[in-house]
C-alpha positions in Angstrom: 161.6 44.7 130.2 162.1 47.6 127.9 164.2 49.3 130.6 166.5 46.2 130.7 166.8 46.2 126.9 167.7 49.9 126.9 170.3 49.3 129.6 171.9 46.4 127.6 172.0 48.5 124.4 173.6 51.4 126.3 176.3 49.1 127.7 176.9 47.5 124.3 177.2 50.9 122.7 179.6 52.2 125.4 181.8 49.1 125.0 181.9 49.5 121.2 182.8 53.2 121.4 185.4 52.4 124.0 187.2 49.9 121.8 186.9 52.2 118.7 188.6 55.0 120.6 191.4 52.8 121.9 191.4 50.1 124.5 192.6 51.6 127.8 196.0 50.3 129.0 197.5 50.5 132.5 200.8 52.1 133.3 202.3 48.6 133.6 200.9 47.5 130.2 202.2 50.7 128.6 205.7 50.0 130.0 205.7 46.4 128.8 204.5 47.3 125.2 207.1 50.1 124.8 209.9 48.1 126.3 209.2 45.2 123.9 209.2 47.7 121.0 205.6 46.9 120.1 204.3 50.4 120.8 205.0 54.1 120.6 203.6 56.8 123.0 201.8 59.7 121.4 201.3 62.6 123.9 198.5 64.9 122.6 198.9 67.6 125.3 199.9 71.1 124.3 203.6 71.5 123.7 204.1 73.7 126.7 202.6 71.1 129.0 204.6 68.3 127.3 207.9 70.2 127.9 207.1 70.3 131.7 207.1 66.5 131.8 206.5 63.6 129.5 207.1 59.9 129.1 210.5 58.9 127.8 210.7 58.7 123.9 207.1 59.9 123.5 206.1 61.9 120.5 204.2 65.2 120.9 201.4 66.1 118.5 198.9 68.4 120.3 195.3 67.3 120.0 194.3 70.2 117.8 197.0 69.2 115.2 196.3 65.4 115.1 194.7 65.5 111.6 197.3 67.9 110.2 200.3 66.0 111.5 199.1 62.4 111.1 201.8 61.8 108.5 204.4 62.1 111.3 203.0 58.8 112.6 203.2 56.8 109.3 206.6 55.2 110.2 204.8 53.8 113.3 201.9 52.2 111.5 203.2 48.6 112.3 203.2 49.5 116.1 200.5 50.2 118.6 200.0 53.9 119.2 199.3 54.6 122.9 197.7 58.0 123.3 198.4 60.0 126.4 196.7 63.2 127.5 196.2 65.0 130.8 193.4 62.9 132.3 191.8 61.2 129.3 189.5 63.9 128.1 190.8 64.0 124.5 192.4 60.5 124.1 189.1 58.9 123.0 188.5 61.4 120.2 192.1 61.3 119.0 192.0 57.5 119.2 188.9 57.3 116.9 190.6 59.6 114.4 193.7 57.4 114.3 191.7 54.2 114.2 189.8 55.5 111.1 193.2 56.0 109.5 194.2 52.4 110.1 196.3 52.6 113.3 196.1 50.1 116.2 195.3 52.5 119.0 195.3 52.2 122.8 195.0 55.0 125.4 196.7 55.4 128.8 194.1 54.9 131.5 194.0 58.0 133.7 196.4 59.9 131.4 199.6 61.6 132.6 197.9 62.5 135.9 197.6 58.9 136.8 201.2 58.3 135.7 202.4 61.1 138.0 200.1 60.0 140.8 202.0 56.7 140.9 205.3 58.6 141.0 206.5 57.2 137.7 209.3 59.0 135.9 208.9 61.9 133.5 211.4 63.6 131.3 211.4 67.4 131.2 212.4 69.6 128.2 212.6 69.3 124.5 210.1 67.3 122.5 211.0 64.4 120.2 
């Protein structure tokens, strides 16, 4: 019985943390939100990686500069911020930081690797 209770508490905690760090969105959901002008994409990969290929109109603020450059996102406070990284390793932490600052946050499930894996388009070059 105690084992079952522990399992339930672990699942509840995991779900709570998952939502706090940004609900995962699929590639299709990301496209629909951005196309309807309800969301903006925040790519938190290093600038060099970003320049090799990123989502159209995404904003690049590397993960290690999120706190310092958060004011850049102020004009998007009314929109959902969709966080993109390489495979999802930093999106949760960045999502929690942005959620604490009052942003509506989501994260791309599987990161840019999943996007590329489905042969979806990327833009190369200069950051926005």
